[in-house]
C-alpha positions in Angstrom: -0.2 0.0 -0.3 1.6 3.4 -1.4 1.2 6.5 0.9 0.8 9.7 -0.3 2.9 12.4 0.9 1.1 15.5 2.2 3.2 18.5 3.6 1.5 21.5 5.0 0.1 23.6 2.0 1.6 26.8 0.8 -1.7 28.9 0.9 -1.9 32.6 0.5 -3.5 35.1 3.0 -6.8 35.3 1.3 -7.0 31.5 0.7 -6.5 30.6 4.7 -8.9 33.7 5.4 -11.4 32.0 3.0 -10.9 28.4 5.1 -11.4 30.4 8.4 -14.3 32.4 7.3 -16.3 29.3 5.8 -15.9 27.4 9.1 -17.5 30.3 11.1 -21.4 30.5 12.4 -22.4 32.9 10.5 -26.0 33.0 11.5 -27.7 35.0 15.0 -30.5 32.8 15.6 -30.9 33.8 19.4 -30.0 37.2 21.0 -25.9 37.9 22.3 -25.5 39.6 25.1 -22.1 40.6 24.2 -23.0 41.1 20.8 -24.8 43.8 21.5 -22.4 45.4 23.9 -19.9 45.8 20.9 -22.9 47.4 18.9 -23.4 50.1 21.7 -26.5 48.4 22.9 -26.5 47.6 26.8 -28.8 45.1 26.7 -28.8 44.3 30.7 -32.3 42.6 30.5 -30.4 39.5 28.6 -28.6 39.0 31.6 -30.7 40.8 34.6 -32.3 39.2 36.5 -29.4 36.7 37.4 -30.3 33.4 35.5 -31.9 30.6 38.2 -30.1 27.1 37.8 -32.5 24.4 37.3 -32.4 21.6 40.7 -30.2 18.7 40.3 -29.8 16.8 43.6 -27.8 14.4 41.4 -25.8 16.6 40.2 -25.5 18.3 43.8 -24.8 14.9 45.0 -22.0 14.0 42.5 -20.0 17.3 43.4 -20.2 16.3 47.2 -18.8 13.1 46.6 -16.1 14.4 44.3 -15.6 16.8 46.7 -15.0 14.4 49.8 -12.8 11.8 46.9 -10.2 14.9 45.6 -9.8 15.5 49.5 -9.0 12.1 50.9 -7.5 10.5 47.6 -5.9 12.6 45.0 -2.6 13.8 46.0 -1.2 16.7 44.1 1.8 17.3 45.5 2.3 13.7 44.2 1.4 14.3 40.7 3.8 17.6 40.2 6.3 15.2 42.0 6.2 12.3 40.0 5.1 14.3 36.4 2.1 11.5 36.4 -1.7 11.0 37.0 -1.6 7.8 39.2 -4.0 4.6 37.5 -5.5 4.8 40.8 -7.2 8.0 40.4 -8.0 7.3 36.8 -10.3 3.9 38.5 -11.4 6.6 40.9 -12.8 9.0 38.7 -14.0 6.6 36.7 -16.3 5.2 39.4 -17.8 8.5 40.3 -18.6 9.1 36.9 -16.4 12.0 36.1 -15.7 10.7 32.8 -19.2 10.9 31.8 -20.0 14.5 33.1 -21.4 16.1 29.9 -22.5 12.9 28.6 -26.4 12.6 28.7 -27.5 10.0 30.8 -29.1 7.4 28.2 -25.7 6.8 27.1 -24.0 6.2 30.7 -23.2 9.8 31.7 -24.1 12.1 34.3 -25.4 14.6 31.8 -24.3 17.5 33.9 -25.4 21.1 33.5 -22.4 23.6 32.0 -22.9 24.9 35.5 -22.2 21.9 37.2 -19.4 20.9 35.4 -17.4 23.6 35.6 -17.8 23.4 39.4 -16.7 20.4 39.1 -13.7 21.4 37.1 -12.7 24.2 39.4 -13.1 21.7 42.5 -10.3 19.0 40.7 -8.4 21.8 39.2 -8.1 23.1 42.4 -6.3 20.4 43.6 -4.1 19.7 40.4 -4.5 21.3 37.3 -3.5 18.2 35.0 -6.5 16.2 36.3 -8.6 19.4 35.8 -7.0 19.6 31.9 -7.4 15.7 31.3 -11.1 15.6 32.1 -11.6 19.2 30.3 -9.9 17.5 27.2 -11.6 14.5 27.2 -15.0 16.6 27.7 -15.0 19.6 26.4 -13.5 19.1 23.1 -12.9 15.2 22.7 -15.0 13.2 21.3 -18.5 13.5 23.6 -18.9 17.0 22.7 -18.7 16.8 18.8 -20.8 13.7 19.2 -23.3 15.2 21.5 -24.3 18.0 19.1 -23.0 16.4 15.5 -22.7 12.8 15.9 -25.4 10.5 14.6 -27.4 8.0 16.8 -25.3 5.1 16.0 -21.9 6.5 16.5 -23.7 8.2 20.1 -25.1 4.7 21.1 -21.1 2.8 19.9 -18.8 5.6 21.5 -20.7 7.6 24.2 -21.3 4.4 26.8 -17.4 3.6 26.4 -15.8 7.1 27.3 -19.0 8.0 30.1 -17.5 4.0 31.8 -14.1 5.6 32.1 -12.2 5.2 28.5 -10.1 8.6 27.6 -10.6 10.4 24.4 -8.3 13.4 22.8 -8.8 15.9 20.1 -5.9 16.2 17.2 -5.5 19.1 15.2 -2.8 20.9 15.8 0.6 19.8 13.5 4.2 20.3 13.8 3.7 23.2 11.0 0.0 24.3 11.4 -1.3 25.8 14.9 -4.1 28.6 14.1 -3.8 28.5 10.4 -6.0 25.3 9.6 -5.4 25.9 6.1 -2.7 24.4 5.6 -3.8 21.3 7.4 -1.0 18.2 6.3 -3.3 14.8 7.7 -4.7 13.7 5.0 -7.6 10.9 4.7 -7.6 9.1 1.8 -10.9 7.5 0.5 -10.9 3.9 -0.1 -12.9 1.3 -0.1 -15.3 1.0 2.8 -13.9 4.4 4.3 -10.5 6.1 4.5 -6.6 5.9 4.7 -5.2 8.4 7.6 -1.5 9.8 7.0 -0.1 12.2 9.3 1.2 13.7 12.3 -0.3 15.2 15.0 1.8 17.9 17.6 0.3 18.5 21.1 -2.5 16.3 21.8 -3.5 16.5 25.1 -4.9 12.9 26.6 -3.1 12.1 23.4 -1.0 9.1 25.0 -3.9 8.0 27.5 -6.9 8.1 24.9 -8.2 5.3 23.2 -10.9 7.4 21.3 -9.1 9.9 19.1 -11.2 13.3 17.4 -8.7 13.5 13.9 -9.1 16.7 11.8 -7.8 16.0 8.4 -8.1 17.1 4.6 -10.3 14.7 2.4 -9.3 15.7 -1.2 -11.7 17.8 -3.0 -14.0 17.9 0.2 -11.8 19.7 2.9 -11.2 19.4 6.9 -13.3 16.7 8.1 -13.8 15.3 11.8 -13.6 11.4 12.3 -13.7 9.3 15.7 -10.6 6.9 15.5 -9.5 4.1 17.5 -6.5 5.0 19.3 -5.4 1.3 19.3 -5.6 0.9 15.4 -3.4 -0.4 13.5 -1.0 1.9 12.1 -1.1 4.6 15.2 2.1 5.5 16.8 2.0 7.6 19.9 6.2 8.8 19.5 6.7 11.2 22.5 5.0 12.4 25.7 5.5 15.8 25.6 6.8 17.8 28.7 6.0 21.5 29.8 6.7 24.3 31.9 3.3 23.4 34.0 0.8 20.8 34.2 3.7 18.1 34.6 1.0 15.5 35.4 -0.7 16.4 31.8 -0.3 13.6 29.0 0.3 15.4 25.8 1.6 13.5 23.0 3.1 13.4 19.1 0.8 10.8 17.7 1.9 9.7 14.2 -0.9 7.8 11.4 0.2 5.6 8.9 -2.1 4.2 6.4 -4.7 4.1 9.7 -8.1 2.6 8.2 -10.9 4.6 9.3 -14.4 3.4 8.8 -16.6 5.4 6.5 -19.2 5.3 9.2 -17.1 7.4 11.6 -16.8 10.7 9.9 -18.7 12.9 12.2 -21.1 15.4 10.8 -20.6 15.0 7.2 -17.3 15.7 4.7 -16.0 19.0 4.7 -17.2 20.0 8.3 -14.3 19.6 10.6 -13.5 23.3 11.5 -17.2 24.2 11.8 -17.4 21.2 14.4 -14.4 22.5 15.7 -15.3 25.7 16.4 -18.7 25.1 17.0 -17.5 22.9 20.0 -15.6 25.7 22.0 -18.4 27.6 21.9 -19.4 26.4 25.0 -16.2 23.8 26.0 -14.3 26.8 26.3 -15.9 27.9 30.0 -14.0 24.7 30.9 -10.5 26.6 30.8 -11.7 29.6 32.9 -13.4 26.9 35.5 -9.4 26.1 35.9 -8.9 30.0 36.5 -11.4 30.3 39.1 -9.7 27.7 40.8 -6.5 28.9 41.0 -7.8 32.5 41.5 -9.8 31.0 45.0 -6.5 28.5 45.9 -4.1 32.0 45.5 -6.6 34.1 47.4 -6.5 31.7 50.5 -2.8 31.4 50.1 -2.9 35.6 49.9 -5.1 36.0 52.9 -3.7 33.5 55.2 0.0 34.6 54.7 -0.7 38.4 54.7 -2.6 37.9 57.9 0.1 35.2 59.8 3.4 37.6 58.3 4.5 40.7 60.4 6.8 42.8 58.9 7.7 46.9 60.5 5.2 45.9 63.5 2.4 44.7 61.3 0.9 42.1 59.4 2.0 42.7 55.6 -1.5 43.0 54.4 -2.1 46.1 56.1 1.0 47.7 54.3 -0.9 49.3 51.3 2.0 48.3 49.1 0.3 44.7 49.9 -3.3 45.4 50.7 -3.7 46.8 46.8 -2.4 43.6 45.5 -5.2 41.4 48.1 -7.9 44.1 46.6 -7.2 43.1 43.2 -6.9 39.5 43.7 -10.5 39.4 45.7 -11.7 41.4 43.1 -10.5 39.7 40.2 -11.8 36.2 41.5 -15.4 37.5 42.4 -15.5 38.9 38.9 -14.0 35.8 37.0 -16.7 33.4 39.0 -19.3 35.9 38.2 -18.5 35.6 34.5 -18.0 32.0 34.3 -21.4 31.2 36.0 -23.4 33.8 34.2 -22.2 32.2 31.0 -23.0 28.6 32.1 -26.2 29.7 33.4 -27.4 31.5 30.3 -25.8 28.4 28.0 -28.0 26.4 30.4 -31.3 27.8 29.6 -30.4 27.7 26.2 -32.2 31.3 25.1 -28.9 33.0 24.4 -26.2 32.4 21.9 -23.3 32.4 23.9 -20.4 32.3 21.3 -19.2 35.8 22.4 -19.8 35.5 26.5 -17.7 32.3 26.1 -14.8 33.8 24.3 -14.5 36.7 26.2 -14.6 34.8 29.9 -12.0 32.6 27.9 -10.1 35.6 27.0 -10.1 37.9 30.6 -9.7 34.9 32.9 -6.7 33.2 31.5 -4.9 36.9 31.2 -6.0 38.0 34.7 -5.4 34.4 36.6 -1.9 35.2 35.7 -1.9 38.2 37.2 -3.4 37.2 40.3 -0.8 34.2 40.3 2.1 36.9 39.5 0.9 38.9 42.6 0.3 36.1 44.8 4.4 35.2 44.0 5.1 38.8 44.8 3.4 38.7 48.2 5.1 35.6 49.4 8.3 37.4 48.6 11.3 34.6 48.0 8.7 31.6 49.9 6.6 32.2 46.5 9.4 31.1 44.5 10.1 28.5 46.2 8.8 25.1 45.7 5.8 23.5 47.9 7.9 20.8 48.7 11.3 22.4 49.5 8.8 24.3 51.8 7.4 21.7 53.4 11.2 20.0 53.8 12.1 22.8 56.2 8.8 22.5 57.7 6.9 25.6 56.7 3.5 25.4 55.0 3.7 23.9 51.2 2.0 26.8 49.5 2.2 25.8 45.8 2.5 29.6 44.5 5.4 28.8 41.8 3.1 25.9 40.6 0.0 27.6 40.3 2.2 30.1 38.0 3.4 27.5 35.7 0.6 25.7 35.4 -1.9 29.1 34.5 0.9 30.2 32.1 -0.6 27.5 29.1 -4.0 29.0 29.6 -3.4 32.1 27.6 -2.4 29.9 24.7 -4.7 26.6 25.0 -7.8 26.3 22.9 -6.8 30.1 21.4 -4.0 32.1 22.6 -4.9 35.6 23.6 -3.4 36.6 20.4 -5.9 34.7 18.4 -8.8 35.2 21.1 -8.6 38.8 20.4 -8.7 38.5 15.9 -11.4 35.7 16.7 -13.8 38.1 18.8 -12.9 41.3 16.9 -14.6 39.3 14.1 -17.8 38.7 15.6 -18.1 42.1 17.1 -17.7 43.7 13.6 -20.2 41.1 12.0 -22.6 43.4 11.8 -20.8 45.9 10.1 -19.3 43.7 7.9 -22.6 42.3 6.9 -23.8 45.5 5.6 -20.6 47.1 4.7 -18.0 44.2 3.6 -18.6 44.7 0.1 -17.0 47.8 0.3 -13.7 47.1 2.0 -13.5 43.8 0.2 -10.6 44.2 -2.7 -12.5 41.4 -4.2 -15.6 43.5 -4.8 -16.6 44.9 -8.1 -17.9 48.3 -8.5 -21.3 46.9 -8.8 -21.4 45.1 -5.4 -19.4 48.2 -3.6 -22.5 50.4 -5.3 -24.8 48.1 -3.4 -23.3 47.8 -0.6 -22.7 51.3 0.3 -26.5 51.9 -0.1 -26.9 49.0 2.1 -24.3 50.6 4.6 -25.8 54.5 4.0 -29.4 53.0 5.7 -28.0 51.0 8.3 -26.0 53.7 9.4 -28.4 56.5 9.3 -30.7 54.2 11.4 -28.0 53.1 13.9 -25.0 56.1 14.3 -27.9 58.1 16.1 -28.8 55.3 18.9 -24.9 55.9 20.3 -25.0 59.6 21.4 -27.4 59.6 24.0 -28.7 57.0 26.0 -29.9 55.8 29.8 -26.6 55.5 31.2 -26.8 59.4 31.0 -30.0 59.3 33.1 -28.9 59.8 37.0 -31.7 57.5 38.6 -30.8 55.0 36.0 -30.2 51.3 37.4 -31.2 52.5 41.0 -32.8 49.3 41.6 -29.1 48.3 42.0 -27.9 50.9 44.7 -24.9 51.4 45.2 -23.8 49.6 41.9 -26.2 51.8 39.6 -23.4 53.9 39.0 -21.0 51.7 37.3 -23.8 50.3 35.3 -24.5 53.7 33.9 -20.9 54.0 33.1 -20.9 50.5 31.2 -24.2 51.6 29.2 -22.3 54.5 28.5 -18.8 53.3 27.6 -20.4 50.3 25.0 -21.7 53.3 23.1 -18.2 55.1 23.3 -16.5 51.2 21.9 -19.7 51.3 19.1 -18.3 54.9 18.2 -14.6 53.8 18.3 -15.0 51.1 15.9 -17.1 52.7 13.8 -14.6 55.1 13.3 -11.8 52.8 12.7 -13.7 51.2 10.0 -14.3 54.6 8.2 -10.5 55.4 9.0 -8.8 52.3 8.1 -11.8 50.4 6.2 -9.9 47.2 5.0 -7.0 47.4 6.5 -8.4 47.3 9.9 -8.1 43.3 10.2 -4.4 44.2 10.0 -4.8 46.5 12.8 -4.7 44.2 15.8 -3.3 46.2 18.5 -6.8 48.2 17.8 -9.0 45.3 17.5 -7.0 43.7 21.0 -8.0 47.0 22.6 -11.3 47.2 21.7 -12.4 43.3 22.6 -10.0 44.0 26.2 -12.7 46.7 26.6 -15.4 44.6 26.2 -14.5 41.9 28.3 -14.4 44.4 31.1 -17.6 45.9 30.9 -18.6 42.2 30.6 -17.5 41.6 33.6 -18.5 44.4 35.3 -21.8 43.8 34.2 -21.6 40.0 35.5 -20.7 41.2 38.5 -23.1 44.0 39.4 -25.7 41.3 38.0 -24.4 39.0 40.8 -24.2 41.1 43.5 -27.8 41.9 43.4 -29.1 38.7 43.1 -27.3 37.3 46.2 -26.8 40.8 48.2 -29.4 39.5 50.6 -27.5 36.0 51.5 -24.2 37.6 51.1 -24.1 41.1 50.9 -20.3 41.2 50.7 -20.5 40.7 46.8 -21.7 44.5 46.3 -18.7 45.5 48.7 -16.3 43.2 46.1 -18.4 44.3 43.0 -17.9 47.8 43.6 -14.6 47.0 44.1 -14.2 45.0 40.8 -15.5 47.6 38.9 -13.4 50.7 40.0 -10.3 49.0 39.1 -12.0 48.2 35.8 -12.8 51.6 34.9 -9.4 52.8 35.9 -7.9 49.5 33.0 -11.2 50.7 30.2 -10.2 54.3 30.1 -6.5 53.4 29.7 -7.5 51.2 27.0 -9.7 53.7 25.4 -6.6 56.3 25.2 -4.5 53.4 24.3 -7.0 53.0 20.9 -5.7 56.4 19.4 -2.2 56.8 20.9 0.1 54.3 21.2 3.0 53.4 19.4 1.4 50.6 17.1 3.0 52.2 13.9 6.4 52.5 15.0 6.4 49.1 16.9 5.8 47.5 13.4 8.5 49.1 12.0 10.8 48.4 14.7 9.8 44.5 14.3 10.7 45.0 10.6 14.2 46.1 11.3 14.4 43.9 14.0 13.8 41.0 11.8 15.8 42.4 8.8 18.9 42.0 11.7 19.4 45.6 12.3 19.3 45.5 16.0 21.3 42.6 16.2 24.0 44.0 18.2 22.1 43.3 20.6 22.4 39.5 21.1 26.2 40.4 21.8 27.5 38.9 24.9 25.5 36.2 25.5 26.0 32.4 25.2 23.4 30.3 23.3 23.2 26.6 23.6 24.6 25.3 20.5 22.2 23.5 18.3 21.6 22.9 14.5 18.0 21.7 15.1 15.2 23.5 12.8 12.8 25.9 14.9 9.8 23.7 13.4 10.5 19.7 13.2 9.7 18.8 9.7 8.2 15.1 9.2 8.0 12.4 6.5 5.0 10.3 5.8 5.7 6.5 6.9 5.5 3.8 9.8 6.8 4.8 13.5 10.4 4.6 13.6 10.7 5.2 17.7 9.3 3.2 20.3 5.8 4.0 21.2 5.1 5.5 24.3 1.5 5.0 24.6 0.0 4.6 28.1 -2.7 1.9 28.4 -4.6 2.1 32.4 -4.6 -1.3 33.6 -8.4 -2.3 34.8 -8.9 -1.7 38.7 -8.9 -5.1 40.9 -12.4 -4.9 42.0 -14.7 -2.4 40.2 -17.2 -0.4 42.7 -20.4 1.2 41.6 -21.0 4.6 41.6 -23.3 5.7 44.8 
């Protein structure tokens, strides 16, 4: 049997853009708070009152049992020390049903809501982020979620019960030379009798060393990128290595080779050429799992910072009473409250299925991954030298093993996982300007002819004649607006005004740069960051109002967060037009040309002739297979 070599395709920028655009969900069948926010419409009614979760005694019971198991049987320090999740943890989680949290009950799963699922990930991730990543990658982007949305009845019956019972799944898209640009995908699935022959190599497959079922994205000739369910032990698959990282030391992440792997035709998910759309749709709610673990890290950071700052005395006072530290403590507390508020709200509106949450899920992923990293960095600073010292070293000399440096290391990947911050900025910005492109896209499209541009001009004129006047004044300029929010009303008035200013800024940018706007990534990133802060402010205020009777301290945290956020928003608005973006770009081009190479003199780099991106050749594996298979438990127990 011959193998066709498929290297990453050499595609133009326009071709890459068309592939990405074709994978987008272009219709808005349901309202979206985030979409309206970027258009200058503060639709508070879409999130207020705070949605009431459906009572789920079974889910509450599961969380209680998971909490007990995590406290008594999961040893986060051991996982960090051995860089490996023990077999017995796999067994224990399987007995509890943790591998089937998002799988419907009819297939043996728990059928949890997004809210309960994320609460479970927050809990587990606070003990071991590696275990949180295992469960998240398995259910949020692995086989269960794509099959839940796009799978056939036969596929669900064949695969979901196995996964609910404890088999592990993985998602394989990235390749050594293909990251966020899927138009260059090199893995190919060639049609053969009864199915497809899969050839290629995949990089950074979380759970790849332990997964027995895989979602693999491959290019079918003349049909496009397609999603397949692939048996992890199929002949021709070689797990070539387990990758090692800065953090998440227990992560089972692989380089996986496919050589003439036969995949039955019935294992195509959702139809030929639908792979990228499936991936993006899956991530709409799948992205909520990552901020769930950021919330867990924020909570643990807050606990360490609070206890240490009250106990440690310097210059006659606890360090937490010194302003240099108290500002950091206030930031950690307020930001953790905001992250949890955004996440819970996004989960709840996803569960009630009345709103489209693609923008909200992306915003909370972006905000939580960036802010949790800052929280952890401040924690390390508060702890001083002890923050840089490992928990094991602290414990060895008789001090409390606070894992501050591990939290920092483990969180760093979240700014890259499931869409880097830079990619998230562009993805959200594309959705934020969607309404503009819908009416004026042909005006800025270099491929559009004069007739298309003329028609677009007429549509745009009618749209902006109606829309622009709505951005001049609004409820945020009325002194008694949002009075029902008490001391938080002023913050919601600010959000309403800022939302209109954000929309005006976007319009001005489109008028100024037109088709070149997509290259103004600094500007677009700031637009998105402003939107994220405004969403966070809204979520904290709505939550604080909902729980002010039972938890009045929430209003204090919401007020604190909003005051901090407003300072960041004002700085971002200023930076939209007053920045060094153009100069930075010029300096970067000079740097790439070698003009500043003299700055690299006087240091010693490790010697290596290896390429920056490793080349790969098709064919059978030539190294030992390093896959890990979890042996069955000696005495399986039934979950309660």
